[in-house]
N, C-alpha and C positions, 0 to 999 in steps of 0.2 A: 479250193484247190485242195488237192490233198499232197502236195509235193512236201518231202520234209525236207530241214534244214540237214539233216545227214546223205542226203542222196546229194543235195546242193553243193553241199561238201568235197563229199568225194570224187564227183564230178570231176571238179574245179581245182582240187590238186592231182587228180590225175593229168588234168591238162596242162596244169603248170607255164599259166603264161606267160610270164615274164621270166620264168627259167631258173628260177631260187630254190625251188626244190630238191631241185635234180641237183646244186651245189653244196649250199651251207646254211639255207633257212631252215628256220626251228617248222616242225608239223604244222603249227596254227599260223602260219604266214596265208594263207589267202582266208582266216574265217571273219576275219572283219567285212570283205566286202562278199564273200558267201553268205552270211548272217543279211546284208545289205539287200542282195537278192530275192534272199528267202521272205523278208520284209517286205518289199515289193510287190512278193505273190500273193503274200499270204490273205491278204484282203481283197486281191480277184477273185473272180470264178473262173473264168475265162481268163486263157492270153495266146495269143498265137504265137509259132516260134518268130516271127519277123519284127512283135512286141518285145518275148525275152531276149531277142539277139540285140536289143537295141539299150534294153537295159543291163545286161551285161557289159557292152560295151561301153555307158554309161557311167555304172558303176567301176569298172576300172579304169574308165581314162582320168575319171574323178582321180583314185587314190595313185596312181601310179604317175598320172601323163602320158600325154600321147609320144613324148620320145621314148621313153620306158615301155609301156603298153604298145607295143606294134601290130596287136593284132586287130585288123580286119572287121567291119559286121558279118562277111561271111564265113570266118573261123567263130564268131561268134555265135553264129546263125546253125553251125556244126553243135555246137556246146548245149544250144537251146533245145537243138532236136534230141539230146542225147536226157538233158535232162524233162522235158514233157513224157516220153518214155517210159520213164520210173513211175 
């Protein structure tokens, strides 16, 4: 795949899935999650929107827990579509 880490980071930061960047968090708040998504994609030759949405969902639930990260797979699917459009 030819999706860059920078593209993933920009899309995730714009999404601000936990609402941290809009309040007080540093700009690197989601860097770890963006890197995890990037690393999971880096070794794949193809990925569907559904597969990427599951990757995004799993990464954020693992990082923040499902009590803080309250987005569902449909929200992640929208972000996956934006990432794959890059």
